[in-house]
N, C-alpha and C positions, 0 to 999 in steps of 0.2 A: 817560276817557270818562264823561260824566254821563248814564246811562240813565234815562229817565222811563217807558218802556213796553217790555215784552218779551213775546213770544209763544213758547210751547214746544210743539212737535209738534201743531200745530192740524190736525185733520181735519174736513171738512165734506162731507156728501153730501145729495142731495135724491132723492125718488122721483118719477119720472114717472107720467103717467096709465096707462102699461102695466106700472106696478110695477117698472120698471127702476131700478136704483140708479145715479145719477149722482155720481160722486166729483168734487167741485168743488175742494176743497183737499186736499192730501196732504202732511202732515208739515211745515207751515210753521213755522219758528223764525226770529225776527228781533228786532233790537233797535233802538229809536228813541231818538236822542240829544235831550237837552233843548236848547231854544233853536235848533234846526235845522229846515230844510225837507227832509223825507223824501218822496220820490215813489215811488209804485207804478205800473209800467207793465206792458204786455202786450197781446196781441191781445184783441179782443172775445170774451167768453165764458171768458177764462182764469181768472177767479175774483177779479179785483181788487176789485170792489164788495163781494163776499162777505166778503173778507178785511177791508176797511175796516169793515163792519158788526160783525164779530166783535172786531176790535181796539178799536173804540169801545164795545163792550157793547150795541149794539143788536140783536145776534143771538148765540146761544150756539153753540159748536161741538159736533159729535159727540163729540170727545175733545180733549184738549190744554188748556192753560192760558194765560191773559193775565194778566201782573202789571203793575199800575200803581203806580209807586213802591213796588215790592217786595211789593204786596198782591195776591193772586189774586181777580180781580173776579168770577169765575164761582163763588166760594164764597158770593156774596151771594144773598139772596132777590131775586125779581123787584122787589119794592118798593124794597129797599135799592139795587139796581142802578140803578133809575130815579132815585133821589135822588143816587147817585154821578155819573151822567151830567149831570144838571141842575147839579151843583155844579163839576164838574171839566172837562166836555167842551163844546166848541162844534162846530156842524155847519154846513157850507155845501155846498149841492147844485147840480147843473147847473140844475135847475128851482128857482127862488128859493123856492117855497112860501110866498109872502107872502099874508097874508089880504087879499082885495080891498076889504073894507068898512073897513079901517083905514088911517090914515095911515102914512107912513114911520116917524115917531116912535113911533107906537102899536105898530107891528109889532115894532120893536126892543125896546119895553119889555115885551112879553108874557112872555118868560122870567123877567124881574125879578118881575113880578107873581106869577107862578106860585110864586116862592120866598118870597112873603109881604111884599114891599116895597109900600108905599103908591103910589098912582097918581102923585101930583105928583113924588114922589122918583124913581120909575122913569122918568117922562117927562123929567125934568131930565137924568138920566144917559144916557138914549137920545139926547138932543139933543146932549150932549157927544160921544158916539160918532159921531153923524152928521157933526159937525164934523171929528172925527179922519179920517173916510174921505172927506171932501171934498164932502159934499152937505147941509150944514146948511140951505142955502136951500131945499131940497126937503122939509123935515121935515113940512110940512102937506100933502103931495101924497099921494094914493092910488096904489098900484102901477100902475094903468092910465094915470096921468098921467106916469110915469117911463119913461126909456129902459131897455133891457135892461142896459146897463152901470150905470146908477143903481140898478136894482133889485138887481143883485148886490152893489153896495156897501151897500145896506140889509141883505142877507143877511149880509154880512161883519159889519156893526155889530151885528146880532142875535146872531151867534155869539159876539161878544166881551162881551155885556152882563153876563154873570155872572162876568166875569174868568176864563175857563177856563185850566187848565194846558196843555191841548193842543187844537188845532182840526183836525178832520177835514173834508176837502173832496173831493167826488166830481165830477170834470169841472167845476170852478168856472168855467172859461171856455169850456165846450163849446158854448154858444149865443151867444157874443159875436164880434164882428168883431175883426180884428187890433188896431185902436186901443184898443178897450175891454179886450181881453185884456191888452194890454201894461200898461194902467193898473191892472188888478188884480194883475198880477204884481208891479209896483212897490209896490203897497200891502202885498202879502204880505211882500216883503222889508223894507219899512219896519217892519211889526209885528214881525218876527224881530229886526231890528237895534236898533230903538229901544225896544220894549216887550218884548223877550225872550220872544216867543211861540214855541211849538213846533207845526209843521204836519206833518200826514201827508195826502198828496194823491194821488188817483188821477187820472191825465190821459193824454191822447194828445198833448197839446201840446208839440212839441219845444222851443219857447222856454222853457216852464216847466221842462222837463226840464233844460235847461242851467243854469237858476238854482238847482237843487236841490243840497243839501249831500250827499245820499245817494239812490241810485236802487236800488229793489228791482225786479227783473223777474220776472214769473210767467209760466211756459209750462206749459200742460197741468196746471195745479193745483199746480205745484211752483216754488219759488224757483230761478232759474238762478244758477249760481256765478260 
């Protein structure tokens, strides 16, 4: 088994307005296999998104470790952790977070620009990715001119632009109808099979669960066995 990501004994809690301590994650240890689709499922409020944010380095745990290719990412400074994410991690969220004033191609190119690539080169690569995800003809359209499914394809292309080793997705089809959801599912499988991408996905979608190579279920902040 080729493990790319591993968490060990992750605990995370938040304090409410009444100073009550709410334990969200309790001793979470799991392994993510390279070139596979791993899915995290569970009821609303179970801690799925919190776990995704910690596994991807967007948030730090109270205690515990996350190893990416055998290196503990929480030993990094905030600056180094941000650099690590930009280089190695792609993100797709339920709400696309596309910038409304920019075209599809410009939205995809932004992470490339942030890593120091020149505009023309970044846009050229962005257009290649939009062709890969099937919406090259919409490259000059702004988000308001795109359907929900098209916007999510732009978000997937943006997640791919720095050639990440792992892509995290939080309810990537949560706002889509069944037809658009199915097209995104097939795109994820194609990226896994043809481009050897690794996915960790939080979802309630039963069809996406069926396509997963591995399912992790969280209940009351713990992984069920």
